[in-house]
Each structure stands twice: as C-alpha cells, then as structure tokens.
C-alpha positions as MATLAB code, in Angstrom:
seq = 'MNLSQQLIDKEENYGAHNYHPLPVVLASGAGVYVWDVEGKKYLDFLSAYSAVNQGHCHPRIINILIEQAQKLTLTSRAFYNDKLGPFEEFLCHTFGFEKALVMNSGAEAVETAMKLCRKWGYTKKGIPADQATIVFAKDNFHGRTISIISASNDNSAKEGFGPFIEGVMQIPYNDTDALEQAFQSNPNIAGFLVEPIQGEAGVIVPDADYLKQVRALCSKYNVLYIADEIQTGIGRTGSFMASYEVNNPANRPDVLILGKALSAGVLPVSAVLADNEVMLTIKPGEHGSTYGGNPLASAVAVEALKVVMDEKLAENALDMGNIFREGLRALARQHPLICGIRGKGLLNAIEIDSAETSQTAWNLCIKLKENGLLAKPTHGNKIRLAPPLVINAEQIAESLSIIAKTLDDFKY';
ca = [
       0.012    0.053    0.012;
       1.490    3.353   -1.046;
       1.596    6.373    1.206;
      -1.374    8.132   -0.498;
      -3.652    5.149    0.254;
      -2.502    5.028    3.855;
      -3.349    8.703    4.332;
      -6.666    8.302    2.542;
      -7.492    5.415    4.835;
      -6.640    7.517    7.982;
      -9.211   10.149    6.833;
     -11.800    7.480    6.198;
     -11.230    5.771    9.477;
     -10.909    8.924   11.805;
     -12.511   11.729    9.921;
     -16.156   12.680    9.313;
     -17.546   11.547    5.980;
     -18.846   14.903    4.904;
     -16.607   15.129    1.815;
     -15.906   12.930   -1.229;
     -12.441   14.003   -2.421;
     -10.698   12.892   -5.508;
      -8.190   10.197   -4.511;
      -5.033   12.298   -4.401;
      -3.106   13.338   -1.346;
      -1.314   16.715   -1.828;
       1.785   17.605    0.077;
       3.154   20.871   -1.462;
       2.293   23.579   -3.932;
       3.813   26.517   -5.763;
       2.124   28.755   -8.226;
      -0.314   26.704  -10.405;
       1.136   23.365   -9.473;
       0.685   21.035   -6.582;
       2.602   17.782   -5.753;
       1.235   14.630   -4.094;
       3.004   12.656   -1.329;
       4.690   10.337   -4.003;
       6.008   13.483   -5.732;
       3.674   13.497   -8.767;
       3.098   16.986  -10.149;
      -0.363   18.396  -11.135;
      -1.914   21.539  -12.567;
      -4.440   22.754   -9.960;
      -7.626   23.657  -11.787;
      -9.733   24.072   -8.740;
      -7.643   26.573   -6.732;
      -9.392   25.456   -3.588;
     -12.736   26.777   -4.983;
     -11.066   30.005   -6.084;
      -9.328   30.706   -2.697;
      -5.845   30.399   -4.212;
      -6.116   33.123   -6.890;
      -2.627   34.308   -6.070;
      -1.145   30.860   -6.587;
      -0.017   28.366   -4.001;
       2.364   29.627   -1.270;
       2.978   33.059   -2.876;
       6.357   34.077   -1.502;
       5.246   37.689   -0.577;
       2.290   36.427    1.321;
       4.085   33.647    3.096;
       6.778   36.098    4.182;
       4.198   38.330    5.687;
       2.622   35.317    7.401;
       5.908   34.273    9.053;
       6.821   37.844    9.944;
       3.495   38.490   11.712;
       3.266   35.071   13.262;
       6.503   35.754   15.085;
       5.032   38.880   16.687;
       1.298   38.414   17.473;
      -1.352   36.096   16.179;
      -4.511   36.603   18.166;
      -5.965   39.146   20.716;
      -9.715   38.415   20.398;
     -11.831   41.584   19.921;
     -11.658   42.285   23.654;
      -8.679   44.471   22.788;
      -7.473   46.433   19.781;
      -4.537   45.187   17.704;
      -2.247   47.032   15.419;
      -3.262   45.337   12.154;
      -7.077   45.247   12.063;
      -7.674   48.972   11.684;
      -5.217   49.335    8.714;
      -6.812   46.264    7.136;
     -10.308   47.716    7.530;
      -9.150   50.983    6.037;
      -7.528   49.150    3.203;
     -10.713   47.184    2.514;
     -12.980   50.230    2.613;
     -10.658   52.354    0.292;
     -10.180   49.397   -2.079;
     -13.814   48.450   -2.503;
     -15.518   51.829   -1.907;
     -17.398   51.346    1.341;
     -17.460   53.075    4.631;
     -17.268   50.109    7.063;
     -15.932   46.553    7.123;
     -16.784   43.687    9.488;
     -14.138   41.005    9.357;
     -14.856   37.382    9.943;
     -13.187   33.988    9.082;
     -15.067   31.718    6.853;
     -17.359   32.496    3.859;
     -20.318   31.057    5.613;
     -19.773   33.227    8.602;
     -19.615   36.301    6.342;
     -22.931   35.237    4.681;
     -24.555   34.852    8.096;
     -23.206   38.266    9.005;
     -24.685   39.773    5.940;
     -28.039   38.189    6.660;
     -28.060   39.503   10.300;
     -27.125   42.972    8.962;
     -29.906   42.871    6.402;
     -32.513   41.917    8.981;
     -31.397   44.565   11.421;
     -31.391   47.317    8.765;
     -34.811   46.135    7.695;
     -36.254   46.626   11.195;
     -34.357   49.691   12.280;
     -34.135   51.643    8.950;
     -36.870   50.343    6.635;
     -39.446   49.906    9.374;
     -40.323   46.261    8.815;
     -42.544   44.858   11.686;
     -40.672   42.762   14.153;
     -39.876   39.292   12.936;
     -41.382   39.800    9.491;
     -38.279   40.589    7.436;
     -37.681   38.398    4.402;
     -34.444   37.941    2.382;
     -34.777   36.814   -1.229;
     -32.330   34.325   -2.744;
     -31.835   32.985   -6.254;
     -32.595   29.319   -6.904;
     -29.632   26.993   -7.379;
     -27.565   29.254   -5.206;
     -24.637   28.255   -3.016;
     -23.659   30.452   -0.040;
     -22.554   27.832    2.505;
     -23.861   24.988    4.576;
     -25.109   26.467    7.908;
     -28.772   25.870    8.890;
     -29.859   29.356    7.967;
     -28.055   29.360    4.636;
     -29.375   25.977    3.534;
     -32.814   27.225    4.476;
     -32.565   29.413    1.369;
     -31.322   26.589   -0.797;
     -33.226   24.270   -3.176;
     -30.444   21.680   -3.191;
     -32.036   18.613   -1.601;
     -28.648   16.987   -0.901;
     -27.731   19.897    1.333;
     -31.104   19.964    3.095;
     -32.300   16.429    3.586;
     -32.307   15.406    7.248;
     -31.434   18.874    8.594;
     -34.858   20.532    9.085;
     -36.685   22.393   10.428;
     -35.372   25.485    8.534;
     -35.505   29.174    9.328;
     -38.408   31.417    8.176;
     -38.044   34.751    6.377;
     -36.297   33.460    3.180;
     -37.710   33.008   -0.338;
     -36.360   31.924   -3.698;
     -36.744   33.284   -7.259;
     -35.194   32.057  -10.496;
     -31.615   33.295  -11.091;
     -31.149   35.850  -13.943;
     -34.860   36.820  -13.862;
     -35.440   40.444  -13.006;
     -39.171   40.168  -13.728;
     -39.485   37.583  -11.023;
     -37.408   39.775   -8.653;
     -39.614   42.754   -9.261;
     -42.746   40.595   -8.744;
     -41.347   39.459   -5.385;
     -40.649   43.050   -4.383;
     -44.078   44.060   -5.328;
     -45.824   41.272   -3.472;
     -44.078   41.559   -0.212;
     -43.324   45.041    1.365;
     -41.273   43.255    4.159;
     -38.382   42.191    1.866;
     -35.151   43.510    3.409;
     -32.602   42.261    0.894;
     -31.673   40.274   -2.150;
     -28.628   38.091   -1.739;
     -27.119   36.857   -5.008;
     -23.983   35.500   -6.608;
     -22.768   37.561   -9.593;
     -21.994   34.223  -11.310;
     -23.381   30.977   -9.781;
     -20.221   28.890   -9.263;
     -21.467   25.732   -7.569;
     -24.389   25.428   -9.901;
     -21.970   24.954  -12.807;
     -20.606   28.493  -13.602;
     -23.910   30.030  -14.668;
     -23.252   33.512  -16.122;
     -26.227   35.769  -16.095;
     -27.128   38.266  -18.838;
     -24.794   41.225  -19.192;
     -27.238   43.672  -17.720;
     -28.684   41.514  -15.023;
     -26.798   42.911  -12.073;
     -27.292   46.451  -13.267;
     -31.065   45.764  -13.298;
     -30.792   44.140   -9.838;
     -29.159   47.354   -8.569;
     -31.978   49.473  -10.057;
     -34.704   47.371   -8.646;
     -33.259   47.175   -5.212;
     -32.898   51.035   -5.141;
     -36.483   51.428   -6.509;
     -38.044   49.283   -3.829;
     -35.735   50.092   -0.948;
     -34.212   46.654   -0.616;
     -30.557   45.949    0.164;
     -28.591   44.453   -2.853;
     -26.201   41.986   -1.284;
     -23.463   40.524   -3.581;
     -21.861   37.286   -2.486;
     -18.431   37.681   -4.192;
     -16.667   35.004   -2.051;
     -15.906   32.885   -5.160;
     -16.218   35.491   -8.029;
     -14.341   38.413   -6.431;
     -10.741   39.526   -6.270;
      -9.794   39.064   -9.879;
     -11.302   35.611  -10.632;
     -13.645   36.681  -13.423;
     -11.299   39.049  -15.278;
     -12.159   42.213  -13.366;
     -11.372   43.012   -9.784;
     -15.017   42.409   -8.797;
     -17.721   40.613  -10.849;
     -20.631   42.722   -9.547;
     -19.305   46.255  -10.056;
     -16.225   48.264  -11.080;
     -14.535   49.289   -7.810;
     -13.676   52.760   -9.313;
     -17.349   53.386  -10.459;
     -19.952   53.261   -7.640;
     -22.918   53.326   -9.959;
     -23.811   49.658   -9.676;
     -22.149   48.885   -6.371;
     -24.083   46.580   -4.118;
     -25.213   47.863   -0.707;
     -23.481   44.922    1.026;
     -20.468   43.108   -0.301;
     -19.354   39.652    0.936;
     -15.698   38.610    0.495;
     -13.790   35.522    1.388;
     -11.562   32.795   -0.151;
      -8.974   34.698   -2.134;
      -9.090   37.501    0.455;
      -6.163   35.557    2.118;
      -4.820   33.741   -0.957;
      -5.709   30.432    0.673;
      -3.317   30.990    3.561;
      -5.751   31.550    6.497;
      -9.573   31.744    6.806;
     -10.471   35.365    6.322;
     -13.742   36.840    5.203;
     -15.365   40.268    5.323;
     -18.657   42.112    4.917;
     -18.575   45.651    3.616;
     -21.362   48.208    3.874;
     -21.865   51.904    4.462;
     -22.657   53.324    7.911;
     -26.477   53.199    7.462;
     -26.284   49.415    7.282;
     -23.287   48.468    9.259;
     -23.889   50.665   12.407;
     -27.308   49.053   12.869;
     -25.406   46.257   14.701;
     -24.184   47.341   18.225;
     -21.534   45.976   20.523;
     -22.380   42.485   21.716;
     -24.791   41.662   18.952;
     -22.326   39.983   16.680;
     -18.696   38.896   16.625;
     -16.024   36.291   16.386;
     -13.032   35.366   18.590;
     -10.779   34.963   15.582;
     -12.374   37.544   13.264;
     -10.032   40.407   12.573;
      -7.003   38.794   14.248;
      -3.680   40.446   13.460;
      -2.251   37.431   11.626;
      -5.198   37.324    9.260;
      -5.285   41.021    8.846;
      -1.689   41.315    7.796;
      -1.967   38.373    5.384;
      -5.100   39.640    3.727;
      -3.669   43.122    3.081;
      -0.633   41.562    1.351;
      -2.951   39.080   -0.617;
      -4.917   42.031   -2.040;
      -1.834   43.912   -2.895;
      -0.440   40.980   -4.844;
      -3.548   40.795   -6.931;
      -3.281   44.465   -7.793;
       0.502   44.629   -8.258;
       0.599   41.617  -10.433;
      -2.373   42.626  -12.431;
      -4.008   39.230  -11.866;
      -7.470   40.360  -12.887;
      -6.137   41.432  -16.274;
      -4.205   38.176  -16.545;
      -7.487   36.236  -15.739;
      -9.257   38.020  -18.507;
      -6.574   37.296  -21.114;
      -5.852   33.714  -20.036;
      -9.520   33.012  -19.729;
     -10.144   34.047  -23.355;
      -7.348   31.793  -24.541;
      -8.601   28.859  -22.433;
     -12.239   29.069  -23.575;
     -11.167   29.305  -27.129;
      -9.172   26.104  -26.649;
     -12.111   24.427  -24.950;
     -14.400   25.315  -27.780;
     -11.939   23.766  -30.287;
     -11.909   20.555  -28.164;
     -15.758   20.597  -27.966;
     -15.963   20.626  -31.751;
     -13.956   17.382  -31.775;
     -15.505   15.739  -28.714;
     -19.342   15.498  -28.496;
     -19.014   14.499  -24.843;
     -18.629   18.267  -24.119;
     -22.082   19.814  -24.662;
     -21.453   23.210  -23.144;
     -18.716   25.664  -22.166;
     -19.349   28.539  -19.798;
     -17.213   31.070  -18.026;
     -15.792   34.435  -17.494;
     -12.118   35.157  -16.807;
     -10.715   32.072  -15.193;
     -13.865   30.854  -13.677;
     -15.017   28.250  -16.227;
     -16.898   25.062  -16.598;
     -17.533   22.427  -19.166;
     -20.855   20.556  -19.212;
     -20.701   16.759  -19.915;
     -23.396   15.144  -22.162;
     -24.697   12.923  -19.385;
     -27.330   12.931  -16.743;
     -26.512   14.766  -13.411;
     -26.843   11.370  -11.711;
     -24.181    9.692  -13.898;
     -20.537    9.001  -12.968;
     -19.189   10.258  -16.309;
     -17.914   13.606  -15.130;
     -16.349   11.980  -11.979;
     -14.648    9.361  -14.091;
     -13.378   12.002  -16.472;
     -11.839   13.898  -13.542;
     -10.118   10.656  -12.340;
      -8.592   10.403  -15.779;
      -7.587   14.095  -15.778;
      -5.875   13.467  -12.437;
      -4.004   10.542  -13.879;
      -2.872   12.815  -16.701;
      -1.727   15.602  -14.272;
      -4.633   17.960  -13.935;
      -6.962   18.341  -10.955;
     -10.535   19.348  -11.241;
     -13.777   18.343   -9.668;
     -17.314   17.849  -10.819;
     -20.135   20.045   -9.508;
     -23.842   19.166   -9.757;
     -23.002   15.820  -11.348;
     -22.261   16.654  -15.015;
     -20.351   19.894  -14.838;
     -16.587   20.248  -14.275;
     -15.376   23.492  -12.929;
     -12.066   24.725  -14.342;
     -10.548   27.528  -12.306;
      -6.720   27.639  -12.068;
      -4.818   30.230  -10.026;
      -4.798   33.565  -11.649;
      -0.939   33.559  -11.966;
      -1.292   30.976  -14.825;
       0.538   31.874  -18.047;
      -0.059   31.030  -21.696;
       2.323   28.107  -21.710;
       0.558   26.620  -18.767;
      -2.828   27.197  -20.392;
      -1.511   25.175  -23.394;
      -0.271   22.458  -21.133;
      -3.689   22.163  -19.477;
      -5.482   22.082  -22.850;
      -3.064   19.311  -24.035;
      -3.957   17.283  -20.933;
      -7.640   17.721  -21.364;
      -7.309   16.839  -25.097;
      -5.422   13.648  -24.344;
      -7.893   12.721  -21.592;
     -10.901   13.222  -23.956;
      -9.137   11.253  -26.738;
      -8.500    8.283  -24.477;
     -11.694    8.411  -22.463;
     -14.121    5.472  -22.605;
     -17.729    5.993  -21.663;
];
C-alpha cells in the first residue's frame, strides 16, 4: 500500500464523511502546481474553490505570514490590535465602502450579511418585528449552515437537517421580472442576496445587464442588494469584482461579501462591507467572532490583495480565460462528450453530455488526475475549471493538451 492510500485510509477511519475528495493526497504547492506525497506534479484547476487566486504559497504572502506570526497572532476583539484598523481601512478604500466587518469563513460572512440585512430592515426600513424576508436565487450556494441552506433548493444539502428558518424566499436566477414581482408582492423584503456568477451550480453566467437591473430594482423598492463575491471576487472573473467596477460606484451593491482569495488560501479570512447606514445598525455585543479580525489574518489579507493588484492578476485572468475558452471550444468541436462551455475570466466550466446522476464527469476527472490535472465535478455533470490567476499562456496550453489527451482516451 502506497503512502497516499495509507493517508486516505486514515481520513476514512478517523474523519467525518462529509466530503468525497478525488483520490489524491497533496503535500506541497507553488504557483499553479501541486505535488502529491509520492512526488507527482499536477496543474491545480480548482484553486481550492477560487481561494488560491494568487497561486499556492506566494512568497510575498508567506513572508508576511511568517513575519506577523512571530509577533502576535490573536488578541480577540476584547482588545485592539495594530493590524485590524489598517486592514479595515484598506478594505474600505479598495472596495468603496465606509465600514468593514471581518470574519473568518465565507459562511460566517454570509450569516453576518443576513443579520445585517434583517437589522437594517427593522431599524431603517421599518419592517414589523420578525417579519423581514431575504430573497435568494434558486440554485444558489452560499454555505452549509442551517440558515443558509434554508434558502437553498439543493435537496442533498437539506435532507435530514430541518426544520429550517423562516424569512427566506427563492426566485429564479437571472430573472429580474421575478425579482420585481417578489418586491411588489411583499413589502417586508429587506434584501436580495445573489452570486454575480453561480459557481457551484456549474458556472452560470447571467445576462450582461442582470446585475445592473438588480441594482436599479433594489434602489427602487428600498431593498438591500447583497452581492456574494466570495468565489467570484478579487480578480477571478477578469475584473477586480464581478458585480461592479470598484472605481465606479454606479452599480455597487449595498453589502459586499468577500472570502476565499481574500487571504490567498493561507488563512480563513472573510469580510462584509457596507456603508454606515447598514453597518452601524449592529451594536456591541450583537455579533462577533473570537478569531475575526485577528492580526495574523489582517496582515496576510492586506498583502494578498496587494499581490492581486501589483501583479495585475485580474487582467491576466481576462486574457488567459479568453485563450482557455477558445481552446475548450476547439476541443468541444472534436468531442461531443462536451455539450457546453461557460465562463468568465478564469472561472469556467464544461458541461458533460450525461445525466447529473451519472458518474461520467467524476470518471473524467479521475482520468484528468492521472494525466496531471486536478478538477472536480459540480452538480454531477459539470466540471469547474478554475486555475490560480498567476497561470501563463504556456501553462494554459499544457492544460489544454492534458484535457485533449484525456478526452481522446476516455471510454464512456
């Protein structure tokens, strides 16, 4: 039995069975590459679900991690620390908001945004007590806490976990008529929480003017527009943010949720940004986190954002994404197994011509792994392809060559 299988068996024997990973055990990474415990090299085309936009173990970020870890790592929010304030200032100036609330995981940030939305609804919009409703798009993915899955229509995430919270409703994604009808039918709607691109659903890219219309409708009906940019933000889709241009506040959401690449995959760091009218509705003691805003995470996150800007990774994502999708379209013309290609920047997916319940996409990912590229299916028959944003044209060509070879040899 090789070392990989021994380590897989340990997880199987001693860990909870809440994930179904590909059978590969990774030990190191640099840039767009990772290596398993036997030393085999792979292109990483998942990027920890877009957390590793800056590439694995970026030296600038790791150096800041080490430097700060030798000074101070955690104070809790019982005391001030010398890194949180500068981090919050950097967030607000970078993204164009007045206040930031720093948390750890993406799900925590979504929960934070939901609490903010409800509190604003009661204290500012005048919604009667316990009547606030938050609208979500169908086929969303915002996390797996009880309140978040209450707003999901994914049965695999919900079965056996009820009862669920009230005050949430769903409408079709990319449908502003349905959104306006919801706003018209319920005066107690406090917010609309939406992904600019639905990643977990299979990289569903909405109409070009969808988010602009969302902004207009939310303004018209006095509803908070909440953009979940945990997966799409910080350069992934070929612009710094997917929901708005940071230098143009015209279509800016009222509440912005960040995570994943906010720390380049080094530490759990997330944040919720809003202006004073929204953020200051929450008072001391009403929300918080022991680790949220710790000095280690704050220092790392500032450097992670600076790397994206200094290395022009959003621009690179735009250019490399165009090259990659062009290559995928050429492969699709030769291989009818690929029935769809979707994406923006370096957030892309191929849809496999099979049922969502089939094993075809999983089996294809196993073969991709064997040929040196790591990717994972989502919703059964879609394979998300999202490498670190530091990828270059030569590495894009390498990835397309691996995908082509895998498709040529694949038996289904």
